[in-house]
N, C-alpha and C positions, 0 to 999 in steps of 0.2 A: 577462393579465398572466399566469398560469402555465403556459398552453396557449403562449405565449412563451419562456419560459425554458427549456420542455420542446423546444421545437421546436430550439433555438437551442442546448441541449447535443448533441441527435440529430445535427445538423448538422456541429458542431466533431467530433463523435466518427469520423463518417464520414469527413471531411477528416485527420484525423489518422492512419485507419486506411491510406488512400489514401496518405498522406506514407511511412510507416513503410513500405510494401509497395514503394512508388517508392525507397528507399534500400535496400532490403534489409534493414531490419531496425536498420539503425542511428542513426534519427532518430526522435526521439518531440516532439510540436509541443504535446500535451495534457501540457506539465508544468509545474508551482511554475518560477518564477525570477523573477530581478530584472534589469529591462532598461533603462539609461536609468536608473538611480534607482527607479524603481518597481515594489515587488513585486506579482505576480498569482496567483492560485494555480491548479491544474491547470485547472479549468473556468472561468477568465478570471472566477469573478463577484468576487470579492474582489480591489478594488485597491489599494495602500496606499504610501503615501512615504515613508521614514525620513529622519529627521534624517542619521543614519549608515548606513553601510552597507559593511558590512566580510564577504569571504570567505579567512580564515584558509588554510595551508595546513601549518602545523604546531603539534603541540600546544604548544608555547611564546608563540607566535602568538596561542591561543584564552587564553591564563593572561594575557599583555599587556592583555588587550580586557575580561576580566572584571575587571582589576585599576583599570584605568582608565577604566570607563562603573558609573555611577551607578543605571542604567536598560538594560537590554537583553534581548533576544528570540534565540530562533535557531531555524532550519527547516533541516530534512534536503531531503526531495524538495516539499515545498507542496502534498503529494497533500493537501489539506484542502478541508474542505466547507464551512469560517465563516474568521470572520476571527480567529481566536485569536492570529495570526503579529503581529498591529500591535503595534507600540512605537513611543514617542514620541521616543525616543532613539537609541540603536543597534539596529540587525537584522544578525544573521549570519548566513548561510550556510556550510553544512560541505560544500558540494559539492566544493571544491578537498581537502577535507580528507576522501580516500576512498582504498579501497587496502588490499590483505594486509598485515597486519605479520609476522604468523609463523603458522605449523603444527607441528603435533603428531600426524601423520599415525599414528601406534603406538597414539594415544588419539582419534584420530580429531578431531580440534580445531583448530579455526582462529579467529584471532583480526585484528579487522577494524577501519580507521577507522572513525568514526561516521557520516560522510557515504555510505559506500559504501551502491550502490542495492542491492537484494535482488535485481537480478537479477544482476547484478555477482558477487555473494557466490555465488548459486549456480553461474555460470559458471564461479567458480575451484574450491569446492568440487568440482565435475565433471570439470573436470580430473587430479584425481586419484582419481575415483573414487567418490566422495562426492556427498551430497545431503543437503538439509534432509529430517529425517522427515516434519514437515505445513508448508504454509505458507500463507499468507490467499490469495485470489481475484486480489490486484492484486502487480505486482514491483515496483513505480514508486518504491515507496517506501524512503525510508533505513535501514539497520538499525537505527539509532539511533532514529529516527520511528516504528518500529511498536513499541518497545519503549515510547516516552515515552507514547504512546497507547495501550498494553496491547492489539492487533491480536488477534484470535484467529484460531485454525485453523478446520478444518471437519470435522463428523462426532462420532460419539457416543463414540471415545475418545480426541481428541485436544483439549485446553485452548487455551492462549494459545503464543501465537510464544516467550514471557518462558520458557515452561520449555524450550527447548532452548538456554538460552545459563548458562553455568557461570561465568561471569565478566563482571563490567565495572571500566571505569574512569572517575571523576566526578571533576569539575572543581568545586569548591562556590563562591559567591557572594562568599567572599576569594580565589579561586585558588591556592585548595589542592587537591592532586591526593588523591585516594583508590581503594583497589579495594577491590568487597566481591564474594562469593558470595552462590547463591539463601537460604542460610540468615541471614546479615545483615539487619537493620534496613534499612540504607541502601540495600540491592537492591530489597528489598520498597517503603519507599518510592519508587525511582525509578521504578520499570515503572508504569508509566499516570499517574506524575506530572508529565505534561507538563513536565518542566523543574524545577519549583518545588525542588528538592532539588540540585539542580547543571545541569548540560551531562554527557552522557552523551560520553565520547570515543574509547573504546574498547567494543568487544565481542568477546568469544569464544567459539563457539559448537561446542556438540556434535551432530554430523552422525552419519551414517547409511551405510551402502554405495548405492552410487546405484541405482536401481528403475528400473522403469518402470509409467506409469499408464496407463487409457483412459479418455478422456473422456466422456460422454455428457448431453444436455440435450433436453430437450422442455417445452411450455406444456402444463397441463394446469388441470386446476379445482382451486380449495384446499382445497374441502371434502373432494374425494381422498385429497389431501396430509394433512391432518388427520388423516384416519379412521386413516391409514396412514402414519402417521410413525413407529412404533416397529416396524415392518415396514422402512422406509425406512433407518432407523439403525442396524439390525441387518444388513440384507444389504450397505451398502456404506462402503467404507473412507473414501472423504469425501463427504459429502451439505449441501449448500446448497440454500437457495429464495430466488428474485428475487418480490418483492411489487410487483404493479402500482396504484398508487392508485384508488380508486373502483371497484374491478373483482373479479371472484369467480377471475379466471384469475392464475397464478403462474407463474415457469419454475423448473423443478426442475434442479438440476446435481448430478452424480455424476462423482465419478472411484474407481478402482479398480485396485489393484495386477494387474500382467498379467505371463507369463513371454513374453510374443510379444514379438519384437524390432523395433526401431522400423525401418520399410524406409525405402530411399533418397526414399522422398517424404514421410517420416515429418515433416521440418521443414515442407513448406509443406500437410500436412493438419492440422496443428498452426496453424498461422499461418491458414489458412482456418477452423477451427473456431473459433480464437477469436474472429474477427474476424465471424461468424456470431452468437456469443453475446453480445458486444457490440453489435452493431448492432440484432440481435434485440431484446435490451433496453433500447435508448432508443428505437426508434423503434414498437415494441410500446407500451411505457408511455405515448410521446407520443400516439399514436393514440387508446389508451382517456383520456387527459385530455382529449382532443378531443372524444371521444364524449360523456364525463360532464356537460364543458362546455356543449355543447348542451342534453343531458337538462335540468339543473339552470338553462337562461336562466330568466329571468321574460317575459311577452308583452312587457314593454316592451322588453326588449333584442334582440328580435327584430325592431321595428319598423325 
């Protein structure tokens, strides 16, 4: 059963990359969404049919839904690994509540609607020569979603993505709207709160001047990484490790600032690099699970 699940994930990831390439980066298949009234998370592992489903486009519509519902849940990009989004009554998607609200280029700050995907936030910042100081490994999440789940960055000097946020707007369970900053208790409760204190409706991010990074990744022994972890953290701006079950192998990923300019093939190289990274992770991991399942089979299993 484990092998089947890993193989399915690897196959779907491969198909998703091919589809993204064919559409020149305009379409992603592996994304959480509601189709014909049925919610599926990004990996298609969790399926749920809510009694009511809504996609508000304005803050006023969100407030109205809150006031008229006794039970509701909200999801951003559906980039989840569990069934936590299930709701017995109303399920709200913020996909249509997205985009830029305002920007203060002097302060290098921009305010976005909650459903804006991180990849879209990055592109909007980039258009004005700005960027996030640090991001998680994936950009498919909504900007509010990565805060509600308190997603982390990578590297010794980087904490959580929430540390790059200077203001939130939150709609509580009564439909009242509040603005809060990092020093406020409401802000602290909302970060990682999975929506328990209210719906994050707007996010103001603190950006920095744009910069280029160079990514490298390779497979090595986990023992080697453990023995040299301090050096890895000192030598790299961003660092992460993919662990594979039942194996001493792991994948090391590094991202470092570079003064080299992006070449005209930079976009293609980035796509190829990201694809190899993703495909190597899912297929290599699947292979290790298969090998382990063979090693752990009892004699009766092999008859």
